[in-house]
PLY file of the C-alpha trace (Angstrom):
ply
format ascii 1.0
element vertex 397
property float x
property float y
property float z
element edge 396
property int vertex1
property int vertex2
end_header
129.54 115.96 91.69
127.28 114.85 88.84
125.47 117.33 86.60
121.91 117.96 87.76
118.84 120.07 87.08
116.74 121.10 90.07
113.10 121.89 89.32
110.57 122.56 92.09
107.64 124.57 90.74
105.17 123.60 93.47
103.85 126.43 95.64
103.69 125.30 99.28
101.35 126.88 101.83
102.32 125.59 105.25
100.55 126.01 108.57
97.26 126.22 110.39
94.16 127.07 108.39
95.89 127.20 105.01
93.30 124.84 103.51
90.79 127.72 103.64
92.64 129.31 100.70
92.07 126.38 98.37
89.27 127.97 96.33
91.24 131.13 95.64
94.31 129.08 94.72
92.41 127.01 92.19
91.07 130.22 90.66
94.63 131.59 90.45
95.68 128.54 88.46
92.77 128.85 86.05
90.47 126.18 87.42
86.71 126.49 86.90
85.48 122.91 87.40
87.23 120.62 89.86
87.53 116.88 90.30
87.65 116.46 94.08
89.57 113.24 94.70
89.98 111.60 98.09
90.29 108.30 99.92
88.01 106.70 102.49
85.82 108.11 105.22
88.34 110.05 107.31
88.12 113.22 105.22
84.32 113.11 105.55
84.21 112.26 109.25
86.70 115.00 110.15
84.63 117.61 108.33
87.55 118.49 106.08
85.72 117.54 102.90
82.75 119.76 103.76
85.09 122.67 104.51
86.82 122.18 101.18
83.50 122.13 99.34
82.47 125.36 101.08
85.71 127.00 99.93
85.09 125.89 96.35
81.50 127.11 96.44
82.56 130.46 97.90
84.67 131.00 94.77
81.89 129.89 92.45
83.78 126.74 91.46
81.84 123.75 90.21
83.05 120.32 91.27
82.48 116.58 90.98
83.65 114.01 93.51
85.48 110.71 93.33
86.42 108.94 96.56
87.57 105.44 97.35
91.35 105.65 96.88
93.11 102.92 98.82
96.73 102.37 99.78
98.66 101.33 96.66
96.23 103.25 94.39
94.63 101.03 91.80
94.31 101.39 88.06
90.56 100.72 87.97
89.77 103.83 90.02
92.18 105.88 87.91
90.31 104.82 84.78
87.02 105.72 86.43
88.45 109.14 87.27
89.69 109.70 83.72
86.25 108.90 82.31
84.56 111.17 84.87
86.95 114.05 84.22
86.39 113.87 80.48
82.63 113.54 80.79
82.32 116.46 83.18
84.91 118.59 81.36
86.98 119.00 84.49
89.89 121.45 84.21
91.49 121.02 87.65
92.15 118.02 89.92
92.28 118.49 93.70
93.72 115.70 95.82
92.65 115.63 99.47
94.74 112.96 101.14
98.18 111.39 101.18
100.47 109.90 98.58
98.00 107.35 97.24
95.37 110.01 96.56
97.97 112.32 95.04
99.36 109.65 92.72
95.87 108.63 91.66
95.11 112.31 90.95
98.25 112.68 88.86
97.36 109.63 86.80
93.80 110.90 86.29
95.05 114.35 85.25
97.42 112.80 82.72
94.85 110.38 81.36
92.15 113.02 81.01
94.46 115.41 79.16
95.83 112.83 76.71
92.78 111.21 75.09
94.92 109.84 72.24
96.39 107.35 74.76
93.69 104.72 75.05
95.03 103.02 78.19
96.42 105.20 81.00
98.39 102.12 82.20
100.68 102.71 79.21
102.19 105.63 81.11
103.07 103.40 84.05
104.55 100.77 81.74
106.46 103.49 79.87
104.84 102.55 76.57
103.71 106.17 76.27
104.53 109.47 77.96
102.06 112.23 78.79
102.54 115.37 76.69
100.01 117.48 78.59
98.15 117.30 81.89
95.44 119.01 83.91
96.61 121.38 86.65
96.57 119.79 90.11
96.57 120.81 93.75
96.94 118.96 97.05
95.57 119.29 100.55
97.91 116.97 102.38
96.49 114.81 105.18
99.30 112.28 105.57
103.06 112.95 105.73
104.71 110.04 103.95
105.10 109.69 100.20
106.32 113.19 99.34
104.27 113.03 96.15
103.08 116.57 96.85
106.45 117.88 95.60
107.79 115.03 93.48
107.54 114.22 89.80
106.73 110.55 90.41
103.43 108.71 90.05
103.03 105.10 91.23
99.96 103.03 90.33
99.04 99.38 91.05
97.37 97.05 88.57
96.01 94.11 90.62
94.97 92.24 87.48
98.63 91.58 86.68
100.04 92.00 90.22
102.23 94.92 89.16
103.00 98.21 90.85
104.77 100.62 88.53
105.89 104.22 88.65
106.89 106.81 86.10
108.47 110.23 86.39
107.45 113.33 84.47
107.58 117.06 85.04
103.88 117.02 84.29
103.39 115.10 87.54
104.41 118.15 89.58
101.40 119.72 91.29
100.72 123.47 91.17
100.27 123.86 94.92
100.45 121.85 98.12
98.61 122.90 101.27
100.32 121.52 104.38
98.52 121.99 107.68
100.06 119.64 110.30
96.79 119.65 112.25
95.18 117.66 109.44
97.45 114.73 110.32
96.53 114.52 114.02
94.04 111.71 113.38
96.52 109.53 111.46
96.78 106.22 113.40
100.15 105.28 114.98
100.80 102.50 112.46
100.30 104.82 109.49
102.36 107.50 111.21
105.21 105.02 111.57
104.87 103.90 107.94
105.03 107.55 106.93
108.19 108.15 108.94
109.84 105.17 107.23
108.80 106.31 103.76
109.96 109.89 104.29
113.37 108.85 105.58
113.79 106.23 102.87
113.33 108.75 100.07
116.42 110.53 101.33
118.32 107.44 102.53
118.11 105.86 99.11
119.49 109.01 97.51
122.17 109.25 100.18
123.32 105.70 99.43
123.59 106.33 95.69
127.01 106.71 94.02
128.52 110.19 93.95
131.43 112.25 95.17
132.01 115.79 96.46
128.38 116.44 97.36
129.06 117.94 100.77
126.07 120.31 100.85
123.65 117.72 99.49
124.93 115.20 102.03
124.55 117.65 104.92
120.97 118.42 103.86
120.21 114.72 103.57
121.61 113.97 107.03
119.57 116.81 108.53
116.38 115.46 106.96
117.13 111.95 108.23
117.89 113.09 111.77
114.78 115.27 111.78
112.41 112.54 110.64
113.86 110.01 113.09
113.08 112.38 115.96
109.78 113.76 114.65
108.48 110.36 113.58
109.00 108.93 117.04
107.46 111.95 118.74
104.38 111.91 116.51
104.00 108.16 116.97
103.79 108.48 120.75
102.18 111.96 120.88
99.84 112.25 117.86
98.81 115.90 118.46
102.35 117.22 118.82
102.15 120.09 116.31
105.93 120.54 116.05
106.50 116.85 115.37
103.69 116.65 112.82
104.94 119.84 111.17
108.50 118.58 110.88
107.25 115.30 109.45
105.14 117.11 106.88
107.91 119.44 105.72
110.45 116.61 105.70
108.06 114.60 103.53
108.16 117.30 100.86
111.91 117.92 101.01
112.85 114.24 101.07
111.35 113.50 97.65
111.65 116.72 95.63
115.25 115.81 94.62
116.89 118.32 96.99
118.61 115.59 99.03
120.09 113.77 96.03
121.42 116.53 93.79
124.82 115.66 92.36
124.52 111.93 92.99
123.54 109.11 90.59
120.24 108.47 92.29
118.31 105.27 92.07
115.99 103.75 94.66
116.64 99.98 94.67
114.81 99.21 97.92
111.78 101.06 96.58
111.91 98.90 93.46
112.04 95.74 95.55
109.18 96.94 97.74
107.00 97.80 94.74
106.97 94.12 93.83
106.09 93.20 97.41
103.05 95.48 97.67
102.18 94.91 94.03
101.83 91.20 94.72
100.20 91.78 98.12
98.31 95.07 97.92
97.41 94.94 101.62
101.05 95.72 102.47
101.60 99.40 103.27
104.53 100.82 101.33
106.40 102.19 104.37
106.12 98.88 106.21
107.46 97.04 103.18
110.44 99.39 102.99
111.23 98.82 106.68
111.09 95.05 106.17
113.61 95.19 103.32
116.08 98.00 104.05
118.22 96.38 106.74
118.72 93.22 104.70
119.63 95.29 101.64
122.05 97.37 103.73
123.81 94.34 105.19
124.12 92.87 101.70
125.72 95.92 100.06
127.47 97.87 102.85
130.97 96.59 102.05
130.71 98.11 98.55
130.34 101.60 100.05
131.80 101.13 103.52
132.78 104.76 104.06
129.24 105.86 103.20
127.69 103.55 105.75
130.24 104.69 108.32
129.31 108.31 107.67
125.61 107.43 108.03
126.26 105.70 111.36
128.31 108.62 112.72
126.39 111.61 111.35
122.84 110.30 111.54
122.93 107.91 114.50
125.79 109.37 116.52
127.80 106.15 116.56
131.34 106.49 117.90
133.59 105.73 114.95
135.90 102.72 115.25
138.77 103.75 112.99
140.47 100.34 113.20
137.30 98.42 112.38
135.10 100.61 110.16
132.82 97.68 109.34
131.77 97.58 113.01
130.76 101.22 112.82
128.78 100.65 109.63
126.97 97.62 111.04
126.13 99.49 114.24
124.43 102.21 112.18
122.36 99.57 110.39
121.51 97.93 113.73
120.31 101.22 115.19
118.12 101.85 112.16
116.66 98.39 112.62
116.00 98.98 116.32
114.26 102.24 115.42
111.89 100.34 113.14
111.12 97.90 115.93
110.48 100.77 118.35
107.79 102.02 115.97
106.38 98.49 115.60
107.53 98.31 112.00
108.41 94.93 110.46
112.03 94.05 109.78
111.29 90.83 107.88
108.97 90.20 104.95
107.91 86.96 106.64
105.96 89.16 109.06
103.57 89.86 106.17
102.92 86.16 105.68
105.12 85.95 102.58
105.77 82.31 101.72
109.21 81.01 100.79
107.99 79.88 97.38
107.06 83.48 96.58
110.63 84.76 96.86
111.65 83.68 93.36
108.50 85.25 91.93
109.32 88.55 93.65
112.88 88.49 92.33
111.74 87.72 88.80
109.22 90.55 88.92
111.81 92.98 90.27
114.36 92.27 87.53
111.59 92.26 84.90
112.17 88.57 84.30
115.95 88.90 83.97
115.87 91.95 81.67
117.07 94.62 84.12
119.43 95.16 87.04
119.20 97.65 89.91
122.10 100.14 89.79
124.04 101.40 92.80
127.38 100.90 94.53
126.62 97.22 94.03
124.66 96.48 90.85
121.95 93.98 91.78
120.99 91.23 89.36
118.41 88.49 89.81
120.61 86.40 92.10
121.42 89.40 94.32
117.80 90.47 94.54
116.70 86.95 95.44
119.35 86.76 98.17
118.13 90.03 99.71
114.51 88.89 99.70
115.66 85.64 101.30
117.76 87.45 103.93
114.73 89.51 104.91
112.46 86.47 104.94
114.86 84.45 107.10
115.07 87.27 109.67
111.53 86.38 110.64
112.31 82.73 111.37
0 1
1 2
2 3
3 4
4 5
5 6
6 7
7 8
8 9
9 10
10 11
11 12
12 13
13 14
14 15
15 16
16 17
17 18
18 19
19 20
20 21
21 22
22 23
23 24
24 25
25 26
26 27
27 28
28 29
29 30
30 31
31 32
32 33
33 34
34 35
35 36
36 37
37 38
38 39
39 40
40 41
41 42
42 43
43 44
44 45
45 46
46 47
47 48
48 49
49 50
50 51
51 52
52 53
53 54
54 55
55 56
56 57
57 58
58 59
59 60
60 61
61 62
62 63
63 64
64 65
65 66
66 67
67 68
68 69
69 70
70 71
71 72
72 73
73 74
74 75
75 76
76 77
77 78
78 79
79 80
80 81
81 82
82 83
83 84
84 85
85 86
86 87
87 88
88 89
89 90
90 91
91 92
92 93
93 94
94 95
95 96
96 97
97 98
98 99
99 100
100 101
101 102
102 103
103 104
104 105
105 106
106 107
107 108
108 109
109 110
110 111
111 112
112 113
113 114
114 115
115 116
116 117
117 118
118 119
119 120
120 121
121 122
122 123
123 124
124 125
125 126
126 127
127 128
128 129
129 130
130 131
131 132
132 133
133 134
134 135
135 136
136 137
137 138
138 139
139 140
140 141
141 142
142 143
143 144
144 145
145 146
146 147
147 148
148 149
149 150
150 151
151 152
152 153
153 154
154 155
155 156
156 157
157 158
158 159
159 160
160 161
161 162
162 163
163 164
164 165
165 166
166 167
167 168
168 169
169 170
170 171
171 172
172 173
173 174
174 175
175 176
176 177
177 178
178 179
179 180
180 181
181 182
182 183
183 184
184 185
185 186
186 187
187 188
188 189
189 190
190 191
191 192
192 193
193 194
194 195
195 196
196 197
197 198
198 199
199 200
200 201
201 202
202 203
203 204
204 205
205 206
206 207
207 208
208 209
209 210
210 211
211 212
212 213
213 214
214 215
215 216
216 217
217 218
218 219
219 220
220 221
221 222
222 223
223 224
224 225
225 226
226 227
227 228
228 229
229 230
230 231
231 232
232 233
233 234
234 235
235 236
236 237
237 238
238 239
239 240
240 241
241 242
242 243
243 244
244 245
245 246
246 247
247 248
248 249
249 250
250 251
251 252
252 253
253 254
254 255
255 256
256 257
257 258
258 259
259 260
260 261
261 262
262 263
263 264
264 265
265 266
266 267
267 268
268 269
269 270
270 271
271 272
272 273
273 274
274 275
275 276
276 277
277 278
278 279
279 280
280 281
281 282
282 283
283 284
284 285
285 286
286 287
287 288
288 289
289 290
290 291
291 292
292 293
293 294
294 295
295 296
296 297
297 298
298 299
299 300
300 301
301 302
302 303
303 304
304 305
305 306
306 307
307 308
308 309
309 310
310 311
311 312
312 313
313 314
314 315
315 316
316 317
317 318
318 319
319 320
320 321
321 322
322 323
323 324
324 325
325 326
326 327
327 328
328 329
329 330
330 331
331 332
332 333
333 334
334 335
335 336
336 337
337 338
338 339
339 340
340 341
341 342
342 343
343 344
344 345
345 346
346 347
347 348
348 349
349 350
350 351
351 352
352 353
353 354
354 355
355 356
356 357
357 358
358 359
359 360
360 361
361 362
362 363
363 364
364 365
365 366
366 367
367 368
368 369
369 370
370 371
371 372
372 373
373 374
374 375
375 376
376 377
377 378
378 379
379 380
380 381
381 382
382 383
383 384
384 385
385 386
386 387
387 388
388 389
389 390
390 391
391 392
392 393
393 394
394 395
395 396
């Protein structure tokens, strides 16, 4: 078991009606003027935004609004938010939405609190690191990214076709309000993308090198089994409170480091997907992950055969073939692939309209033009990454 430090300072309020406490919570954390950050029209149409404003007003909190966050949150809106927060002297950022809104809020909070950094994109490119931030809170409306309890922040810069993330303790939010009812209106496609993203946060940790992590592994397997079941139930029965609740809680646990403690965690499929949706911002992150994972798994499974066998047996209930363990491993991958298809998720990047001539560009972007490799049981260099992109692309032939 590797050394690790587990840090989860976020206060979670789970259940029906918890969003009504948002004003009091912001007061508890010292907020007096709030930047209310959200996405499109759903928060307005559902009445959630008006209820949130009423809660803020009831506590005497001033606020300014900034909507318009899209999937794969973009740098331009972050910069607009930073300028607004500084101009209005905001001292708290409230995200009402899913992972894209949360990540945009984190970037705004960091940019507003570090005026000496002229370009907030420097954080994403790791040219600078935030040394302070504004306090942040979340009202979660989409179970997917897990950003409500993670230290990551991922932003897209369409001008250079890059999607980059950075980790910092300052990215942890002060509180996360999780009412499963707020996700009832999430469309089936987005629900499926969320289920993929949640599971992948734990799957990628699970398939990272490490030994003697029995408790961590058991927790990871429980999260994966739970999201497989809950994701399917919520997809076909959108107002199933239990399913939505399990998805929401799994989202938080899957990405707060709990399911990877003691392992050398790296998320190679996430890195490959970031290039995909960075180049084509219309691609939803979860869908991109689904399109890549099975090809990655088939490329690397022999380098950690026992791990893939354990996944097949403990997560998918595959009967272990002791004489031919590779058959067991491949059956687990096949069942994961069939699950994606059942939720109408892509299993090939060709399904997004990716052209063959783009594969080399994706591989070059992913290895930072031959300056980095992706660690894991099998270290992936440019040639490996290109082969995986090609495997996924050819699946759609």
